[in-house]
N, C-alpha and C positions, 0 to 999 in steps of 0.2 A: 460670427454667424455661420452656420453650416452652409456648405455649398449645395445648390439645388441640382447641379448637374448629376446625371446618373452614371457618368463615366467612372472607370475604375482607377484606383490608385495602384493596385497590383493585380497581376494575373499570372498564374503559373499553369504549366501543362506538363504532365508526366515527370514531375520533379523527383529525382532520386538523389540520395547521398549515401555513399558507402565508404566506411573507413576500414582500411586493411584489405587483405586478400584471402582467398581460399576459405578454409574452415574457420579462420580467425576473423573473417569479415564481419563488420557490424553494419547493419542496414538501418541507418538513422531515419531516412525518408524512403518511402516505397510507392512512388508514383502519385504525387500530390497534384490534384487539379483544384484550382482555387481562384476566386475573384473577390477582391476587397474594394468596395466602392469608396470614392473619395469622401472625406469629411466625417467618417463614422468613428465611433469608439468600438474597437473590435477586441474581444478577449479570446486568446488562444488558451484553452483549458485542457489539462490532462496531467497524468502523473509524471514524476521524474523519469527521464529516458524515453518519453513518448514521441519526441521529435519537435517539440514546440520551439525550443531555443535554436535548434538547427535551422528550421525554417526561417526564424527571425534573422539569423546571421546571414542567410543566403539572400533574402530580399532586402536586407539592410546593407548589402555589399561588403560584408566582413568575410564571407566565405563563398565558395563556388559550388554549384551542384555537380554531381557526377554525371547526370544525364537530365534532359528535359529543358524546358524554356521558362524564363522568368522575365516579366515585363514590369517596369515602372511607367505608368501611363503608356505612351507609345514607344518607349525606349527599351530595347532588349538589353537587359543586364548581362545576359549570357554572352553577348558578343563584345562587351566592352573590354578594352585593355586594362591592365592593373592601374595605370595612371588615370584613365577615364573613370574607373570605378572609384578611385580616391576622390575625384572631382564630384562624382555623384553623391558620395557620402558628405562631402563638405557643403555642397550647395543645397541638398534636399532633405537630409536626414539628421535627426537628433536622437541620441541614445541616453537612456537612464537605466542603470543597473542596480542590483540589490545592494551592492557596496558602492559607496558614493564616489570614490576615486578623486577626492578633492586634494589639492596641494596644501599640505598642512602649514607651510610657511607663508601662505597667501591669505588675505582676508576674503570674506565672501565676495565682495565686489571685485577683487583682483582675480579670483577664480573665474568669475563670469567674464571678465575682460579678456581672459585667454582666448575666448571664442570671438568676442566682438571685434578684436583686433585683426582677425583673418577673414571674417565673413564679408560677403559682398554688400548685403543690405541689412545690417544687424539692428536689433533693438538697442536702445541705450541700456547699458548694464544696470543702472539704477532702476529703469523701467521694468526690466526683466525680474529683478528682485522684488519690486513692488507687486508684480503680477502673482508672485507666490507668497506674498504677505511678509516679506523680510526686509523691507526698506529700512527699518530702524536697526537692523542687525548687520548692515552692509560692511561695517568696519570691524566685525568680530572675526576671529580665526576659528577654523573648524573645531579645535579643542575646546573652545568656549561655547559651543553650540550642542544642542541635543541631537540625537540620531535623526529625528524627524526634520529638524531645521537643516541639518546637513543634506538630507535627501532633497529638500526644497531648493537648496543652493544648486545641487546637481541638476534639478529640473530647470531652474533659471538659466544655468549654463547651456543646457541643451536647447532651450527655446530662444535664446538670445540671438541666434542666427536666423530666426524665423523659418524653421524647417517646414517643409510640406508634410512630413511624416515624423511622428515621435514614437520611437520604439522603447518599450519599457519591459525589462526582463526581471520579473519578481520584484517590482519596486517597493512593495510593502513587506517583503519576506523577513526583514530584520527588525520590524517595528511592531509595537503593540497595537491592539485593535483601534484605540482612540486615535493614535498618531497615524495609523494606516488610513483611516477615514479622511483625515486632513490631506494626505497625499493624493488619494483618489479624487477628492474635491478639487485640488489643484489641477490634476490631469483633465478633469471635466471642464474646468475654466479655460484651460489651454485650447481644448477642442472647440469650445464655443467662441472664445474671443479671438483666436488666431486662425480658426478654420482648419487646423491641422488634423490629419488623420492620425488617430492614436491607437497603437497596437500594444496590448498588455499581455505578456506571457505570465501565467500563474497556474498553481495547482489548487488555489483557493476558490472553491465553487461560488462563494458569496460574491466575489468580485464580478462575476458574470451578470449579476442582476442590474448593474449600471450600464451595461454595454448595449449598443445598437444591434450587434451581431456577435454570436458566440460560436467559436469553432472548436469542436471536441476532437482531441487527438488521442490516439492509442496505437502503439506499435508502429510508429512511423507513417500512419495513415489518418486521414480525416474520417471520423466515424459519423459525424453529424454536424450540420450547420443550422443554428437556430437564429431567428430574429426576434428582438424584443419590441413589441408595439409600444410599450410604455416603460422605458428603463427607469429604474429607481434612482433617486438622489443618493449619493454616498452616505448621507446622514441616516438614510432609512435602512441601510444594509446591516443585517445581523451577522456577527462574526462567530 
């Protein structure tokens, strides 16, 4: 069930990210001010190179901003040492990427157990697979599974540690429309059943229809923030 608290999961102020120097400098983020409430499904929408993934990497603790402030709840990520940033990722964050990054020599269950063995308060690995509809496929290897099934294993692995936030970078980008809807339905279930804040980076405008909040990116800046009073079910989305 979604949390009723109005407090934020993330807040950024004046966030910038620059790669390189001088005339060769690339300004990936240009002063981003943002608040993301806890418990929402949030879509970051925009073309390739607009800054979406850069923002995701910074608030996910995979990268650092060049300037500005970023908070997870009341914790300043900007002030954390590398070791504490690693603990933040381990304790609070789950990641799902376009490519599944599964270990090919391990079964679905064993891939999920990679996380449950190091998490403080994990779900049972079989329970995590059941949440994504793959309980009966737990002893199959990635090569024996479809792309959509492999992506669901990746989601099970990410949610097995019961993260507060699930970051998804183009999670349906390598999938057909029918399989993509299945993945979005799984993400919605994770949001509702585990109460996790779900952030989805995508260039597919249709995905925004299922979100509580849509953040439009262009040229390293937020152009618009929309809220959906009545988000659609993934089954209702036209691709």
